[in-house]
C-alpha positions in Angstrom: 76.8 153.5 -10.0 74.6 155.6 -7.7 75.4 155.7 -4.0 71.7 155.4 -3.0 69.2 152.7 -3.7 66.6 153.0 -6.4 63.4 151.0 -6.9 65.2 148.8 -9.4 68.7 148.4 -8.0 70.7 148.5 -4.7 73.0 151.4 -4.4 76.8 151.3 -4.0 76.7 151.7 -0.2 74.1 148.9 0.3 76.2 146.6 -1.9 79.3 147.4 0.1 77.5 146.6 3.4 76.1 143.4 2.0 79.4 142.0 0.6 81.5 143.1 3.6 79.2 141.2 5.9 79.4 138.1 3.5 83.2 138.2 3.6 83.3 138.7 7.4 80.9 135.8 7.9 83.1 133.5 5.9 86.1 134.7 8.0 84.1 134.0 11.2 83.4 130.4 10.2 87.1 130.0 9.3 88.3 131.4 12.6 85.9 129.4 14.7 86.9 126.1 12.8 90.6 126.8 13.3 90.2 127.6 17.0 88.1 124.4 17.6 90.9 122.3 16.2 93.5 123.7 18.6 94.3 122.7 22.2 94.2 125.4 24.8 97.0 127.9 24.4 98.1 131.3 23.1 97.3 130.6 19.5 93.7 129.5 20.2 93.2 132.5 22.5 94.4 134.8 19.6 92.0 133.2 17.1 89.1 133.5 19.5 89.9 137.1 20.2 89.9 137.8 16.4 86.6 135.9 16.2 85.0 138.1 18.8 86.3 141.3 17.2 85.0 140.3 13.8 81.6 139.4 15.4 81.4 142.9 16.9 82.3 144.4 13.5 79.5 142.5 11.8 77.1 143.7 14.5 78.1 147.3 13.8 77.8 146.9 10.1 74.3 145.4 10.4 73.2 148.4 12.5 74.6 150.8 9.9 73.1 148.8 7.0 69.6 148.9 8.6 69.9 152.7 9.3 71.0 153.3 5.6 68.1 151.0 4.4 65.6 153.1 6.4 66.7 156.2 4.5 66.5 154.6 1.0 63.9 153.0 -1.2 64.0 149.2 -1.4 64.2 147.6 -4.8 60.8 146.1 -5.7 60.3 142.4 -5.9 59.4 140.9 -9.4 55.7 140.9 -10.0 56.1 137.3 -11.2 56.5 136.1 -7.7 53.5 134.3 -6.1 52.2 135.7 -2.8 53.8 133.0 -0.7 57.1 133.6 -2.5 57.0 137.3 -1.6 56.2 136.4 2.0 59.0 133.9 2.1 61.5 136.5 0.7 60.5 139.1 3.2 60.6 136.7 6.2 63.9 135.3 5.1 65.5 138.7 5.0 63.9 139.6 8.4 65.3 136.4 9.9 68.7 137.1 8.5 68.9 140.5 10.1 67.6 139.0 13.4 70.3 136.3 13.3 73.0 138.7 12.4 72.1 140.6 15.6 71.6 137.6 17.8 74.8 135.8 16.8 77.4 138.4 17.9 75.2 139.4 20.9 75.1 135.8 22.2 78.8 135.5 21.7 79.4 138.7 23.6 77.2 137.5 26.5 78.8 134.1 26.5 82.2 135.8 26.9 80.9 138.1 29.6 79.4 135.1 31.5 82.8 133.3 31.3 84.5 136.3 32.8 86.5 137.2 29.6 85.8 140.8 28.6 85.5 141.4 24.8 88.1 143.7 23.2 87.6 145.1 19.7 91.0 144.4 18.0 92.7 145.7 21.1 91.6 149.3 20.6 89.0 149.3 23.4 87.2 146.9 25.7 83.4 146.5 25.6 81.4 146.4 28.8 80.1 143.0 30.1 76.5 142.4 29.2 75.9 139.8 31.9 77.6 138.9 35.2 80.1 136.1 35.4 78.1 132.8 35.8 78.9 129.3 34.8 75.3 128.3 34.2 74.8 131.4 32.1 77.9 130.6 30.1 76.7 127.0 29.4 73.3 128.4 28.3 74.9 130.9 26.0 77.2 128.3 24.4 74.2 126.2 23.5 72.4 129.3 22.2 75.4 130.4 20.1 75.8 127.0 18.6 72.0 126.7 17.8 72.0 130.2 16.2 75.0 129.3 14.1 73.2 126.3 12.6 70.0 128.3 12.0 72.0 131.1 10.4 73.8 128.6 8.1 70.4 127.1 7.0 68.9 130.6 6.3 72.1 131.6 4.3 71.9 128.5 2.2 68.2 129.2 1.5 69.0 132.8 0.7 71.8 131.8 -1.7 69.7 129.1 -3.4 66.9 131.7 -4.0 69.3 134.2 -5.5 70.7 131.5 -7.9 67.2 130.4 -8.8 66.3 134.0 -9.7 69.4 134.3 -11.9 69.6 130.9 -13.6 66.0 129.7 -13.7 63.7 132.7 -13.5 66.3 134.9 -15.3 65.3 138.1 -13.6 67.4 140.9 -12.1 67.1 140.0 -8.4 70.8 138.8 -8.1 72.3 141.2 -10.7 71.0 144.3 -8.9 73.1 143.4 -5.8 76.2 142.6 -7.7 79.1 145.1 -8.0 79.9 146.0 -11.6 82.7 143.5 -12.1 80.7 140.6 -10.8 77.8 141.7 -12.9 79.8 141.5 -16.0 81.2 138.1 -15.0 77.8 136.5 -14.2 75.7 138.1 -16.9 76.6 135.5 -19.6 75.9 132.7 -17.1 72.4 133.8 -16.6 71.6 134.3 -20.3 69.4 131.8 -22.1 71.1 129.0 -24.0 72.4 130.2 -27.4 72.6 133.8 -26.1 75.7 133.5 -23.9 77.5 135.7 -26.4 76.5 139.3 -26.9 72.7 139.8 -26.8 71.0 141.7 -29.5 71.3 145.4 -28.9 68.0 147.0 -28.0 65.9 148.5 -30.9 64.9 152.1 -30.5 61.2 152.8 -31.1 59.5 156.2 -31.5 55.9 157.0 -31.2 53.5 157.2 -34.1 51.1 159.6 -32.4 48.5 159.6 -35.2 48.0 155.8 -34.7 48.3 155.7 -30.9 46.0 156.4 -27.9 46.5 157.2 -24.2 43.2 157.2 -22.3 42.1 157.5 -18.7 38.9 156.6 -16.9 37.5 157.8 -13.6 34.4 157.6 -11.4 32.4 160.8 -11.3 29.1 161.1 -9.4 28.9 157.3 -9.3 29.3 156.9 -13.0 32.3 155.8 -15.1 33.8 158.5 -17.3 36.5 158.5 -19.9 39.0 160.9 -21.3 42.2 160.9 -23.3 45.5 162.8 -23.8 46.0 164.2 -27.3 49.7 164.9 -27.1 52.4 162.7 -25.6 55.8 161.3 -26.4 57.1 157.8 -26.1 60.7 156.6 -26.4 61.2 152.8 -26.1 64.5 150.9 -26.3 63.7 147.2 -26.2 65.3 143.8 -26.7 63.6 140.7 -25.5 67.1 139.1 -25.2 68.5 142.0 -23.1 65.8 143.3 -20.8 68.4 144.8 -18.5 69.3 147.3 -21.3 65.6 148.1 -22.2 64.2 151.5 -21.2 60.9 153.2 -21.5 60.3 157.0 -21.3 56.9 158.7 -21.6 56.1 162.4 -21.4 52.5 163.5 -21.4 51.3 167.1 -22.1 48.7 167.2 -19.4 47.0 170.2 -20.9 46.0 168.1 -23.9 43.5 166.2 -21.8 40.1 165.8 -23.4 37.0 164.4 -21.6 34.5 165.7 -24.2 33.3 168.5 -21.9 35.2 171.8 -22.2 34.0 173.1 -18.8 35.1 169.9 -17.0 38.4 170.0 -18.9 39.1 173.5 -17.7 38.4 172.4 -14.1 40.8 169.4 -14.5 43.5 171.8 -15.8 43.0 174.1 -12.8 45.2 174.7 -9.8 43.3 172.3 -7.5 43.7 169.3 -9.9 46.4 169.0 -12.5 47.6 172.6 -12.2 48.9 172.6 -15.8 50.1 176.2 -15.6 52.7 175.1 -13.1 53.1 171.5 -13.9 52.5 171.1 -17.7 53.9 167.6 -18.1 53.7 164.1 -16.5 56.7 161.9 -16.8 57.1 158.2 -16.5 60.7 156.9 -16.7 61.3 153.1 -16.5 64.9 151.9 -16.2 63.9 148.3 -15.8 61.7 146.0 -17.9 60.9 142.5 -16.5 59.2 139.6 -18.0 55.8 138.5 -16.6 53.4 135.6 -17.4 51.2 138.0 -19.3 54.0 139.8 -21.2 56.2 142.5 -19.6 56.3 145.2 -16.9 58.0 148.5 -17.0 59.4 149.4 -13.5 60.3 153.0 -12.8 59.0 156.3 -11.5 56.0 158.5 -12.3 56.2 162.2 -11.8 53.0 164.2 -11.6 52.5 167.6 -10.1 56.1 167.6 -9.0 55.5 164.4 -7.0 57.5 161.3 -7.9 56.6 157.8 -6.9 57.5 154.3 -7.8 55.3 152.8 -10.5 54.9 149.5 -12.4 53.2 149.4 -15.8 52.3 146.0 -17.3 52.2 145.8 -21.1 52.3 143.5 -24.0 54.5 144.0 -27.0 54.6 142.6 -30.5 56.5 143.4 -33.6 55.5 143.4 -37.2 56.7 144.5 -40.7 54.5 147.0 -42.5 55.4 148.4 -45.9 58.9 146.9 -45.5 59.5 148.7 -42.2 59.6 147.2 -38.6 57.0 148.5 -36.2 56.0 147.6 -32.6 52.6 147.5 -30.9 52.5 148.2 -27.2 49.3 147.9 -25.2 48.6 147.9 -21.5 46.5 149.0 -18.6 47.3 150.3 -15.1 45.8 152.5 -12.4 47.0 155.6 -10.5 45.7 157.0 -7.2 45.3 160.7 -8.0 45.6 161.9 -4.3 49.1 160.2 -4.1 50.3 162.9 -6.5 48.3 165.8 -5.0 45.7 165.8 -7.9 42.9 167.0 -5.7 43.2 170.1 -3.5 40.6 171.8 -1.4 37.1 170.3 -2.1 38.5 168.0 -4.7 40.4 166.0 -2.1 37.0 164.3 -1.3 36.4 161.1 -3.2 32.7 160.8 -2.8 32.0 162.6 -6.2 35.3 162.0 -8.0 37.1 158.7 -7.3 40.7 158.4 -6.2 41.5 155.5 -8.5 42.1 156.5 -12.1 42.5 153.9 -14.8 45.1 154.4 -17.5 45.1 152.4 -20.8 47.2 152.8 -23.9 47.5 151.3 -27.4 50.7 152.5 -29.1 52.1 152.1 -32.5 55.9 152.5 -32.5 58.2 152.9 -35.4 61.5 151.1 -35.1 64.9 152.8 -35.8 68.5 151.9 -35.0 
């Protein structure tokens, strides 16, 4: 498993931060419950000291997790989510981070207001955040308790959403945060009925170039123009019962572009646009395939002119038997902003004559092999 995040899965370090915080939160609830049931005394004091130390540990882990997250890509949300579901997912995560900051800070301030300095497992003592004050202490007690209830509600919502994604929507939202062992344990539970055993291995498909097309469209001088690539390769491993194991890899020989005008084609191949002498190929690699209402979507990265960006390509796929052999038909349409990949240097950076948005459509015939 990779250390860093990708656009399709959380990396090892992000998973470690996530599950450490989960375990420590469970420990926090346990310590607080045990301490509440005890009369004043040495044992209660020891449990509360552990509770404070664990709270400071959570605060430090949240800070480290946010710093690591800022340096990594964030896995993309499924395109099947409605706009309000996307907004709810983002707001829930933001609220979780806010509460994970506020809870230990309010506890730290509560202890400072009581006149009890906070020690981190006896190794060092933290400075007081507020002066000793009974009214402040009473206010922070109420704040800490209220935040605890809000955090509990948000955690329940977060867990319910993760389980819905796994068992009802059957996407990869939960699996991509699971460590490998848990992933193996839960994968059969999220499989459709009748497929709890081993899912069918993906079928490998190779391109039938003579019966396939890869076209592009662009706005030039206010008019829509079209072109195509004559040479490209497609490798597709696909199983509708095991999308997690499905992969799509496309390599395009950019110099094979054909717009029907040799002079324009030479300009497109030049250094200010595709620069095919230096960057002869475009590459799309999708390590995740997800189901959508209209078919499927390949989620991965597109590399063009040595620039790599996350990309999502919707497509439909059907199979047939022709002359006794299995074949697949893949069709789809997407768009690319050329300037995101540096296709347009100098005068060609302007979009008044050549638009930034480039449409890409494909109709592929794929021969199956095992």
